VOBA-1610 file (N, C-alpha, C; in pm, whole numbers, padded with zeros to 5 digits, always signed):
BEGIN
Met+14742+14238+07639Met+14658+14358+07644Met+14710+14449+07755Ser+14729+14573+07730Ser+14779+14666+07829Ser+14666+14718+07917Ala+14699+14750+08044Ala+14598+14803+08136Ala+14557+14942+08093Ser+14433+14974+08124Ser+14382+15106+08086Ser+14452+15213+08169Pro+14467+15331+08113Pro+14532+15441+08188Pro+14466+15470+08322Ser+14332+15459+08326Ser+14262+15494+08451Ser+14293+15393+08560Arg+14304+15261+08521Arg+14335+15158+08620Arg+14478+15175+08673Val+14571+15205+08584Val+14709+15228+08626Val+14718+15348+08722Thr+14644+15451+08688Thr+14645+15571+08773Thr+14593+15541+08912Arg+14480+15461+08916Arg+14424+15427+09048Arg+14522+15344+09130His+14591+15248+09064His+14687+15162+09133His+14803+15245+09190Cys+14850+15337+09109Cys+14962+15421+09155Cys+14922+15508+09274Leu+14797+15555+09267Leu+14749+15639+09377Leu+14739+15560+09506Val+14689+15435+09496Val+14676+15350+09615Val+14813+15319+09675Val+14907+15277+09588Val+15042+15245+09636Val+15109+15369+09695Gly+15096+15479+09623Gly+15158+15603+09671Gly+15100+15648+09803Gly+14967+15634+09818Gly+14904+15673+09944Gly+14948+15586+10059Thr+14963+15454+10032Thr+15008+15362+10136Thr+15150+15397+10183Val+15236+15421+10084Val+15374+15457+10118Val+15377+15587+10199Leu+15293+15683+10159Leu+15289+15811+10229Leu+15244+15794+10373Leu+15142+15707+10394Leu+15094+15684+10529Leu+15202+15620+10616Val+15275+15524+10556Val+15382+15458+10631Val+15490+15559+10668Leu+15529+15642+10570Leu+15631+15743+10597Leu+15587+15842+10703Cys+15460+15882+10697Cys+15408+15975+10798Cys+15409+15912+10937Gly+15373+15782+10939Gly+15371+15713+11067Gly+15510+15705+11127Val+15609+15671+11044Val+15747+15663+11091Val+15795+15799+11139Leu+15761+15904+11062Leu+15803+16038+11099Leu+15740+16080+11231Met+15611+16052+11249Met+15544+16089+11374Met+15604+16014+11492Trp+15637+15885+11470Trp+15697+15805+11578Trp+15832+15861+11620Arg+15908+15907+11517Arg+16040+15963+11547Arg+16029+16097+11620Leu+15924+16172+11587Leu+15910+16305+11646Leu+15845+16304+11783Met+15765+16198+11811Met+15695+16191+11941Met+15795+16163+12052Pro+15778+16228+12169Pro+15868+16200+12281Pro+15852+16056+12327Phe+15964+15992+12361Phe+15960+15855+12407Phe+15909+15850+12552Val+15810+15769+12576Val+15752+15757+12709Val+15792+15622+12767Ser+15872+15624+12873Ser+15916+15501+12936Ser+15801+15438+13013Pro+15799+15306+13022Pro+15697+15242+13106Pro+15717+15281+13251Ala+15610+15289+13326Ala+15620+15327+13467Ala+15704+15226+13542Pro+15788+15271+13635Pro+15869+15177+13713Pro+15782+15078+13788Ser+15830+14956+13801Ser+15755+14852+13873Ser+15854+14759+13941Gly+15799+14673+14026Gly+15884+14576+14095Gly+15891+14602+14244Ser+15987+14538+14310Ser+16003+14548+14454Ser+16133+14621+14488Val+16127+14707+14588Val+16242+14787+14629Val+16256+14779+14781Thr+16377+14763+14827Thr+16406+14763+14971Thr+16478+14892+15008Phe+16426+14959+15109Phe+16482+15085+15157Phe+16533+15062+15298Ser+16665+15066+15316Ser+16725+15046+15448Ser+16723+15178+15524Thr+16669+15178+15646Thr+16644+15305+15718Thr+16735+15318+15840Gly+16685+15291+15959Gly+16764+15313+16080Gly+16700+15248+16200Val+16738+15297+16319Val+16687+15239+16443Val+16548+15295+16472Pro+16464+15220+16543Pro+16334+15273+16584Pro+16351+15402+16664Ser+16264+15497+16639Ser+16261+15629+16703Ser+16367+15723+16649Gly+16453+15675+16558Gly+16548+15764+16491Gly+16484+15833+16372Val+16548+15939+16323Val+16493+16017+16212Val+16488+15935+16084Tyr+16590+15854+16057Tyr+16590+15773+15934Tyr+16465+15687+15924Gln+16431+15622+16035Gln+16316+15532+16033Gln+16185+15609+16017Arg+16170+15718+16089Arg+16047+15797+16079Arg+16034+15859+15940Tyr+16145+15907+15886Tyr+16144+15963+15751Tyr+16105+15854+15650Gly+16162+15736+15665Gly+16130+15627+15574Gly+15984+15587+15578Asp+15927+15582+15698Asp+15784+15548+15711Asp+15696+15644+15631Leu+15725+15773+15643Leu+15643+15874+15575Leu+15671+15878+15425Leu+15798+15862+15387Leu+15831+15863+15245Leu+15766+15745+15173Lys+15757+15632+15240Lys+15694+15514+15180Lys+15549+15544+15139Gln+15479+15623+15219Gln+15339+15658+15186Gln+15331+15738+15057Asp+15423+15835+15040Asp+15422+15916+14919Asp+15468+15837+14798Leu+15564+15748+14816Leu+15610+15665+14706Leu+15498+15572+14657Ala+15415+15526+14750Ala+15304+15439+14712Ala+15207+15510+14619Gln+15192+15642+14635Gln+15104+15719+14547Gln+15172+15753+14415Asp+15299+15792+14421Asp+15369+15837+14301Asp+15419+15722+14214Leu+15452+15610+14276Leu+15502+15493+14203Leu+15417+15372+14242Pro+15290+15369+14198Pro+15196+15268+14247Pro+15233+15124+14210Asp+15316+15106+14109Asp+15354+14970+14068Asp+15482+14923+14134Val+15535+15005+14225Val+15657+14968+14297Val+15622+14935+14442Ser+15662+14817+14486Ser+15639+14775+14624Ser+15762+14811+14708Ile+15741+14891+14813Ile+15850+14939+14897Ile+15853+14863+15029Thr+15966+14804+15061Thr+15985+14737+15190Thr+16089+14815+15269Leu+16055+14855+15391Leu+16148+14923+15479Leu+16223+14820+15563Gln+16353+14842+15577Gln+16437+14750+15653Gln+16512+14830+15760Lys+16485+14804+15886Lys+16552+14875+15994Lys+16700+14840+15995Ser+16781+14931+16045Ser+16926+14907+16048Ser+16988+14977+16168Glu+17118+14955+16185Glu+17193+15020+16293Glu+17242+15158+16251Gly+17230+15193+16124Gly+17269+15326+16081Gly+17349+15328+15953Ser+17420+15437+15931Ser+17483+15466+15803Ser+17576+15357+15753Gln+17666+15309+15839Gln+17764+15212+15791Gln+17698+15082+15746Gln+17601+15034+15822Gln+17530+14914+15782Gln+17444+14941+15658Asn+17384+15059+15650Asn+17304+15095+15534Asn+17386+15088+15406Leu+17506+15145+15410Leu+17591+15147+15291Leu+17632+15006+15251Ala+17667+14923+15348Ala+17706+14786+15318Ala+17591+14710+15251Arg+17469+14733+15298Arg+17354+14665+15239Arg+17332+14706+15094Val+17335+14836+15069Val+17309+14884+14933Val+17423+14843+14838Ala+17545+14861+14883Ala+17660+14831+14797Ala+17668+14684+14758Thr+17617+14596+14844Thr+17624+14452+14817Thr+17492+14395+14768Gly+17396+14481+14736Gly+17271+14434+14676Gly+17167+14384+14773Lys+17185+14405+14903Lys+17086+14361+15002Lys+16976+14464+15024Ala+16996+14583+14971Ala+16894+14689+14972Ala+16916+14772+14846Asp+16813+14850+14809Asp+16820+14928+14684Asp+16843+15076+14709Phe+16789+15129+14817Phe+16805+15270+14853Phe+16832+15280+15002Thr+16896+15389+15042Thr+16918+15412+15184Thr+16952+15558+15207Ile+16969+15592+15335Ile+17020+15723+15376Ile+17149+15699+15453Ala+17250+15781+15428Ala+17377+15768+15499Ala+17444+15905+15504Thr+17526+15924+15605Thr+17597+16050+15618Thr+17718+16053+15523Ala+17754+16175+15482Ala+17863+16191+15386Ala+17995+16138+15439Asp+18020+16152+15570Asp+18146+16102+15625Asp+18152+15950+15622Ala+18037+15885+15646Ala+18033+15739+15641Ala+18054+15690+15498Val+17997+15762+15401Val+18018+15728+15259Val+18166+15738+15224Ala+18228+15849+15262Ala+18369+15871+15231Ala+18457+15763+15296Gln+18422+15725+15419Gln+18498+15621+15488Gln+18483+15487+15416Tyr+18361+15456+15373Tyr+18335+15331+15300Tyr+18417+15326+15172Gln+18423+15440+15103Gln+18501+15448+14979Gln+18650+15437+15008Arg+18697+15506+15110Arg+18840+15507+15142Arg+18889+15367+15177Glu+18805+15291+15246Glu+18842+15155+15285Glu+18820+15055+15172Arg+18764+15103+15061Arg+18739+15019+14943Arg+18663+14893+14982Arg+18557+14914+15055Arg+18475+14803+15102Arg+18390+14749+14987Pro+18335+14628+15001Pro+18266+14563+14889Pro+18160+14651+14823Gly+18172+14667+14692Gly+18074+14742+14614Gly+18088+14893+14622Phe+18197+14943+14681Phe+18209+15089+14701Phe+18200+15166+14570Glu+18254+15107+14463Glu+18257+15178+14335Glu+18121+15188+14268Arg+18024+15112+14318Arg+17889+15112+14258Arg+17797+15217+14319Leu+17835+15270+14434Leu+17747+15363+14505Leu+17725+15491+14426Arg+17602+15540+14427Arg+17565+15664+14359Arg+17473+15746+14449Gly+17474+15878+14430Gly+17389+15967+14507Gly+17262+16004+14431Cys+17154+16022+14505Cys+17027+16070+14447Cys+16996+16212+14493Ala+17024+16242+14619Ala+16993+16375+14672Ala+17068+16399+14802Arg+17106+16523+14821Arg+17149+16567+14954Arg+17023+16604+15028Leu+17005+16550+15148Leu+16880+16568+15221Leu+16892+16679+15325Tyr+16929+16646+15444Tyr+16938+16742+15555Tyr+17064+16710+15634Asp+17101+16797+15725Asp+17221+16776+15806Asp+17189+16703+15936Asp+17281+16616+15976Asp+17278+16560+16111Asp+17362+16649+16202Tyr+17316+16667+16325Tyr+17388+16745+16426Tyr+17431+16650+16539Val+17557+16661+16577Val+17607+16576+16686Val+17557+16632+16819Gln+17496+16547+16899Gln+17438+16586+17026Gln+17500+16501+17136Leu+17569+16564+17229Leu+17633+16495+17340Leu+17550+16526+17465Val+17475+16427+17510Val+17372+16446+17613Val+17421+16396+17748Val+17401+16477+17852Val+17437+16440+17989Val+17322+16481+18082Arg+17326+16431+18206Arg+17227+16474+18306Arg+17250+16620+18341Lys+17146+16693+18364Lys+17157+16837+18387Lys+17242+16870+18509Gly+17235+16789+18612Gly+17307+16820+18734Gly+17451+16771+18738Ser+17498+16711+18630Ser+17634+16657+18630Ser+17736+16771+18622Ser+17860+16740+18658Ser+17967+16840+18655Ser+18038+16845+18520Leu+17999+16764+18426Leu+18066+16755+18296Leu+18047+16884+18217Gln+18156+16933+18159Gln+18151+17057+18083Gln+18204+17044+17941Arg+18289+16945+17916Arg+18349+16929+17783Arg+18377+16782+17757Val+18413+16750+17634Val+18432+16610+17594Val+18541+16545+17680Gln+18648+16617+17709Gln+18758+16560+17787Gln+18715+16509+17923Asp+18604+16564+17975Asp+18556+16523+18108Asp+18493+16384+18108Leu+18481+16323+17991Leu+18420+16190+17983Leu+18517+16078+18022Arg+18641+16113+18046Arg+18742+16010+18078Arg+18695+15922+18195Gly+18700+15792+18173Gly+18665+15694+18275Gly+18517+15670+18292Leu+18432+15740+18212Leu+18287+15730+18230Leu+18222+15637+18129Arg+18097+15601+18158Arg+18017+15514+18070Arg+17950+15602+17965Val+17985+15579+17840Val+17939+15667+17732Val+17869+15585+17624Gly+17746+15621+17594Gly+17676+15561+17481Gly+17734+15614+17351Val+17786+15523+17268Val+17858+15566+17147Val+17789+15521+17019Gly+17668+15464+17031Gly+17600+15417+16911Gly+17634+15272+16882Gln+17546+15208+16808Gln+17567+15067+16775Gln+17681+15050+16676Asp+17744+14933+16681Asp+17843+14900+16579Asp+17775+14905+16443Gly+17840+14967+16346Gly+17780+14978+16214Gly+17697+15103+16196Ser+17694+15188+16298Ser+17616+15312+16288Ser+17707+15430+16256Gly+17646+15534+16198Gly+17719+15658+16176Gly+17753+15726+16307Val+17670+15704+16410Val+17696+15762+16542Val+17827+15708+16599Arg+17847+15577+16586Arg+17971+15516+16638Arg+18092+15574+16568Leu+18084+15591+16438Leu+18195+15647+16361Leu+18231+15786+16411Ile+18131+15871+16426Ile+18158+16010+16464Ile+18191+16023+16613Ala+18132+15939+16698Ala+18165+15943+16842Ala+18311+15907+16864Asp+18357+15803+16799Asp+18498+15763+16813Asp+18591+15876+16767Arg+18553+15944+16660Arg+18638+16052+16607Arg+18638+16173+16700Val+18523+16207+16755Val+18516+16321+16846Val+18597+16293+16973Leu+18584+16173+17027Leu+18662+16137+17145Leu+18812+16144+17116Ala+18853+16093+17001Ala+18995+16095+16964Ala+19045+16238+16947Ala+18960+16324+16885Ala+19000+16464+16866Ala+19016+16536+16999Ala+18945+16487+17102Ala+18955+16545+17236Ala+19067+16482+17319Gly+19144+16395+17256Gly+19257+16333+17325Gly+19224+16207+17401Leu+19108+16147+17375Leu+19066+16025+17444Leu+19068+15906+17348Thr+19120+15795+17393Thr+19116+15672+17313Thr+18982+15604+17342Pro+18896+15590+17240Pro+18758+15545+17264Pro+18746+15415+17342Asp+18831+15317+17316Asp+18816+15187+17382Asp+18897+15174+17510Arg+18969+15279+17548Arg+19052+15271+17667Arg+19022+15379+17771Asp+18997+15500+17724Asp+18980+15613+17816Asp+18835+15634+17859Val+18741+15571+17790Val+18601+15573+17834Val+18551+15429+17832Val+18435+15408+17893Val+18369+15277+17886Val+18263+15288+17777Pro+18293+15244+17654Pro+18197+15261+17544Pro+18081+15162+17556Val+17961+15214+17546Val+17841+15131+17552Val+17777+15135+17414Pro+17783+15025+17338Pro+17738+15025+17198Pro+17588+15003+17182Val+17511+15105+17213Val+17365+15097+17199Val+17317+15216+17117Gly+17191+15207+17068Gly+17136+15310+16982Gly+17043+15406+17055Ile+16985+15497+16978Ile+16899+15601+17035Ile+16771+15544+17092Asp+16736+15422+17055Asp+16617+15358+17111Asp+16642+15308+17254Thr+16769+15306+17297Thr+16806+15252+17429Thr+16878+15355+17516Met+16960+15442+17455Met+17045+15533+17532Met+16968+15625+17627Pro+16857+15687+17587Pro+16788+15776+17681Pro+16745+15707+17810Glu+16694+15587+17795Glu+16648+15513+17913Glu+16765+15478+18005Leu+16879+15441+17947Leu+16996+15407+18029Leu+17048+15529+18103Leu+17048+15645+18037Leu+17091+15768+18105Leu+16996+15801+18220Glu+16870+15785+18196Glu+16767+15817+18295Glu+16780+15726+18417Arg+16819+15601+18396Arg+16831+15504+18506Arg+16967+15511+18574Gly+17055+15599+18525Gly+17187+15611+18585Gly+17286+15507+18539Glu+17254+15437+18430Glu+17344+15333+18377Glu+17436+15388+18269Leu+17417+15513+18230Leu+17507+15585+18140Leu+17536+15721+18202Asp+17657+15771+18178Asp+17691+15906+18223Asp+17671+16009+18112Ala+17672+15963+17988Ala+17655+16052+17872Ala+17628+15965+17750Phe+17572+16027+17648Phe+17564+15954+17520Phe+17573+16050+17403Phe+17631+15995+17295Phe+17639+16066+17168Phe+17520+16028+17081Trp+17469+16129+17011Trp+17371+16103+16906Trp+17400+16197+16790Ser+17388+16147+16669Ser+17402+16228+16549Ser+17275+16212+16468Gly+17197+16320+16458Gly+17070+16310+16388Gly+17012+16447+16359Gly+16899+16447+16290Gly+16831+16572+16260Gly+16773+16634+16386Leu+16742+16763+16377Leu+16689+16837+16493Leu+16541+16870+16475Pro+16461+16850+16579Pro+16497+16773+16698Pro+16481+16624+16673Thr+16557+16542+16742Thr+16536+16398+16738Thr+16432+16363+16844Gln+16330+16291+16804Gln+16216+16267+16893Gln+16257+16203+17025Ala+16347+16106+17020Ala+16386+16036+17143Ala+16454+16130+17242Val+16535+16222+17191Val+16602+16319+17280Val+16499+16421+17332Gln+16408+16461+17246Gln+16305+16556+17288Gln+16219+16499+17400Leu+16175+16376+17382Leu+16092+16313+17484Leu+16168+16297+17614Leu+16296+16262+17605Leu+16377+16250+17726Leu+16385+16384+17799Ser+16406+16492+17725Ser+16420+16624+17786Ser+16293+16669+17855Glu+16179+16617+17811Glu+16051+16657+17868Glu+16017+16581+17996Arg+16086+16469+18020Arg+16056+16390+18141Arg+16173+16380+18237Phe+16292+16424+18192Phe+16412+16406+18273Phe+16507+16523+18245Pro+16570+16582+18348Pro+16656+16698+18326Pro+16788+16662+18258Ile+16807+16712+18137Ile+16931+16688+18063Ile+16985+16819+18009Arg+17108+16817+17962Arg+17165+16930+17889Arg+17261+16875+17784Leu+17310+16962+17697Leu+17399+16923+17588Leu+17536+16985+17610Leu+17641+16904+17594Leu+17777+16956+17604Leu+17819+17015+17469Pro+17891+17126+17470Pro+17933+17188+17344Pro+18051+17115+17280Leu+18052+17117+17147Leu+18166+17070+17067Leu+18213+17192+16990Asp+18320+17254+17039Asp+18356+17385+16985Asp+18433+17378+16855Thr+18458+17496+16798Thr+18524+17506+16669Thr+18664+17446+16671Ala+18735+17463+16783Ala+18870+17407+16793Ala+18869+17256+16775Leu+18767+17191+16831Leu+18756+17046+16818Leu+18727+17008+16673Val+18642+17085+16606Val+18613+17059+16465Val+18738+17078+16380Asp+18818+17178+16415Asp+18945+17200+16343Asp+19038+17080+16360Gln+19039+17022+16479Gln+19122+16904+16502Gln+19073+16786+16417Leu+18943+16774+16402Leu+18889+16670+16315Leu+18931+16692+16171His+18926+16816+16125His+18965+16847+15988His+19112+16813+15963Asp+19194+16828+16066Asp+19336+16799+16053Asp+19362+16652+16022Val+19268+16566+16060Val+19282+16423+16031Val+19275+16399+15880Gly+19196+16481+15811Gly+19182+16469+15665Gly+19082+16362+15626Glu+19088+16323+15497Glu+19001+16221+15440Glu+18853+16255+15465Ser+18779+16159+15522Ser+18634+16177+15535Ser+18595+16280+15639Thr+18687+16321+15728Thr+18652+16419+15831Thr+18631+16559+15770Arg+18670+16578+15645Arg+18648+16709+15583Arg+18500+16737+15560His+18417+16635+15575His+18273+16655+15554His+18203+16711+15678Tyr+18276+16729+15788Tyr+18219+16790+15907Tyr+18230+16942+15898Arg+18132+17010+15956Arg+18139+17156+15960Arg+18092+17204+16098Ser+18146+17316+16139Ser+18099+17376+16264Ser+17955+17421+16249Ala+17877+17405+16354Ala+17735+17440+16349Ala+17688+17473+16490Val+17565+17518+16502Val+17505+17540+16634Val+17369+17472+16639Ile+17338+17419+16755Ile+17204+17366+16780Ile+17119+17484+16826Pro+17015+17521+16751Pro+16934+17638+16788Pro+16878+17626+16930Ala+16858+17739+16992Ala+16815+17742+17132Ala+16681+17674+17155Asp+16598+17668+17051Asp+16464+17610+17068Asp+16456+17465+17022Ala+16570+17404+16989Ala+16566+17264+16945Ala+16515+17175+17058Tyr+16573+17192+17178Tyr+16529+17120+17298Tyr+16516+17225+17409Ala+16405+17293+17412Ala+16388+17411+17497Ala+16419+17382+17643Lys+16374+17269+17696Lys+16394+17240+17838Lys+16537+17200+17870Ala+16612+17160+17769Ala+16749+17116+17793Ala+16850+17227+17773Gln+16812+17334+17703Gln+16911+17433+17661Gln+16899+17567+17732Asp+16791+17588+17805Asp+16774+17713+17882Asp+16796+17837+17796Gly+16746+17833+17675Gly+16755+17948+17586Gly+16890+17971+17523Leu+16981+17874+17533Leu+17116+17889+17480Leu+17138+17805+17355Gln+17211+17863+17258Gln+17258+17783+17146Gln+17375+17698+17193Ile+17393+17582+17128Ile+17502+17491+17165Ile+17591+17469+17043Ala+17720+17495+17058Ala+17815+17470+16949Ala+17829+17321+16926Thr+17836+17282+16800Thr+17851+17141+16767Thr+17907+17128+16627Leu+17898+17009+16571Leu+17937+16989+16432Leu+17824+16918+16360Ala+17820+16937+16229Ala+17713+16881+16146Ala+17773+16811+16025Val+17695+16720+15969Val+17737+16647+15848Val+17612+16617+15766Ala+17625+16622+15633Ala+17511+16605+15544Ala+17467+16458+15535Asn+17337+16439+15520Asn+17280+16308+15488Asn+17252+16300+15338Leu+17278+16184+15282Leu+17258+16162+15139Leu+17162+16047+15115Leu+17079+16061+15011Leu+16999+15949+14963Leu+17085+15871+14865Val+17104+15742+14891Val+17205+15662+14821Val+17142+15543+14751Thr+17194+15512+14632Thr+17159+15390+14560Thr+17285+15340+14491Thr+17272+15258+14386Thr+17389+15213+14311Thr+17365+15234+14162Asp+17470+15213+14083Asp+17458+15229+13939Asp+17371+15122+13876Lys+17335+15019+13953Lys+17247+14914+13902Lys+17101+14956+13901Ala+17066+15057+13977Ala+16927+15100+13989Ala+16876+15157+13857Asp+16754+15122+13821Asp+16692+15167+13697Asp+16678+15319+13696Asp+16711+15381+13581Asp+16706+15528+13571Asp+16568+15583+13600Asp+16463+15519+13544Asp+16327+15568+13565Asp+16287+15558+13712Leu+16327+15449+13776Leu+16295+15432+13917Leu+16363+15539+14001Val+16491+15564+13975Val+16565+15664+14051Val+16508+15804+14027Glu+16472+15832+13903Glu+16412+15962+13873Glu+16283+15981+13951Gly+16197+15879+13952Gly+16071+15888+14025Gly+16092+15896+14174Phe+16187+15820+14227Phe+16218+15821+14369Phe+16266+15960+14412Thr+16356+16015+14332Thr+16410+16148+14364Thr+16302+16254+14357Arg+16216+16246+14257Arg+16107+16343+14244Arg+16017+16341+14367Thr+15986+16222+14416Thr+15899+16210+14534Thr+15968+16267+14658Val+16097+16242+14673Val+16170+16296+14788Val+16161+16448+14792Ile+16179+16512+14677Ile+16173+16658+14673Ile+16029+16708+14692Ala+15935+16644+14625Ala+15796+16690+14630Ala+15731+16668+14767Ser+15781+16571+14843Ser+15717+16538+14971Ser+15774+16617+15088Arg+15864+16709+15060Arg+15933+16779+15168Arg+15837+16841+15269Asp+15740+16916+15224Asp+15654+16989+15317Asp+15566+16896+15398Arg+15511+16793+15333Arg+15424+16701+15407Arg+15503+16625+15512Ile+15615+16568+15473Ile+15696+16494+15569Ile+15756+16589+15673Gly+15798+16708+15629Gly+15859+16804+15719Gly+15766+16852+15828Ser+15635+16845+15806Ser+15541+16885+15911Ser+15541+16786+16027Lys+15594+16665+16003Lys+15597+16562+16107Lys+15739+16525+16149Val+15832+16535+16055Val+15974+16509+16084Val+16049+16636+16045His+16076+16719+16144His+16127+16854+16119His+16248+16860+16026Pro+16349+16772+16037Pro+16466+16783+15950Pro+16432+16779+15801Ala+16322+16711+15765Ala+16285+16700+15624Ala+16250+16835+15563Gln+16217+16934+15646Gln+16189+17068+15595Gln+16310+17130+15527Leu+16428+17076+15558Leu+16551+17134+15507Leu+16593+17075+15372Val+16519+16976+15322Val+16546+16926+15187Val+16520+17039+15089Asp+16618+17068+15005Asp+16611+17187+14920Asp+16656+17150+14778Leu+16569+17178+14681Leu+16600+17146+14542Leu+16730+17211+14497Arg+16761+17327+14551Arg+16881+17401+14507Arg+17010+17334+14552Thr+17005+17259+14661Thr+17126+17194+14712Thr+17122+17042+14700Ala+17006+16987+14668Ala+16990+16841+14664Ala+17084+16775+14564Val+17120+16845+14460Val+17204+16789+14354Val+17348+16766+14399Tyr+17389+16826+14509Tyr+17528+16817+14554Tyr+17546+16696+14646Thr+17580+16583+14589Thr+17586+16457+14663Thr+17730+16411+14691Glu+17824+16504+14693Glu+17963+16468+14724Glu+17970+16393+14858Pro+18046+16284+14867Pro+18147+16235+14773Pro+18097+16137+14669Leu+17967+16127+14650Leu+17912+16033+14554Leu+17884+16099+14420Thr+17907+16025+14312Thr+17864+16067+14179Thr+17712+16062+14173Leu+17652+16160+14109Leu+17506+16164+14096Leu+17459+16055+14000His+17356+15983+14039His+17298+15878+13952His+17236+15941+13828Asp+17244+15873+13715Asp+17192+15928+13590Asp+17042+15959+13599Gly+16966+15875+13669Gly+16823+15900+13683Gly+16794+16024+13764Ala+16871+16045+13871Ala+16856+16167+13951Ala+16896+16289+13870Arg+17004+16277+13794Arg+17048+16389+13710Arg+16939+16426+13610Arg+16872+16327+13555Arg+16764+16352+13459Arg+16651+16429+13526Tyr+16620+16393+13651Tyr+16515+16468+13723Tyr+16555+16612+13743Tyr+16676+16637+13792Tyr+16718+16776+13819Tyr+16721+16859+13691Arg+16758+16798+13582Arg+16756+16871+13454Arg+16614+16906+13413Ser+16520+16818+13443Ser+16380+16840+13402Ser+16315+16954+13479Val+16366+16986+13598Val+16306+17093+13678Val+16394+17217+13682Lys+16505+17213+13610Lys+16593+17330+13607Lys+16526+17445+13535Pro+16524+17566+13594Pro+16458+17682+13531Pro+16519+17714+13394
//
């Protein structure tokens, strides 16, 4: 017995409707934007020495990351500076860090472990080299440091790298012509104040709190690093090309500068990770860095200089895919 026409029609309608619903669902799924799950897990951020800008910046950035990436646990890890920071990230002992462009280039040139994995997230702000001496001293230029006790930064720091280069550009052999004292910004001001140092180098954002506090309780001044010295550094080539002539504004350390600008050199700081870092995590991290500029900058002045227009330029590092995705999303 054959089925009635009405029953066949109803069956066809049911089957056809089901197929249509499935096709519509597939089409809608294909057309809907893909939403990645929110980043989660634990992240280690290697910062710097206590009282340095890296550490203070990291403390404040961690607060904003906790709001923007609530499923990500951020651990801050103090360090001696750029060189140690890069070694940690490149070898998987940390996930993010800040390092100067010259230290990055040096790490790459020496082909140190994991150098090929390093990636940039953002260009942040510039570090300015500050050569600090007692106000009443007779020292006028870098060459006058011969035979003196000079704070050159801890081993593994970006300060040590740049101090050695500045001394060499001035015709001084760092380990022979001066007495190098390998301590950080958490120790150098006190040693200068007690007369146990004749001068110290610091490379950091302006103003650096430790130098500012020293200038308010003890008479200091800054020695100039002129353009000729920067030119000598450039002649070395390689990573020294990342240095540029700059001036320390007269109001950076008002009591130390007597209303005068000080010639010096500057180098960019970069937010660094590796190609192993998750794209969504890097995108979110980079977004928070840019968005938090004003809040952090009100407490750590150098952070005011983070600029979306220049943040994408992370030379000598290749930009991470997650960071690139963020910059594309906010491009006008």
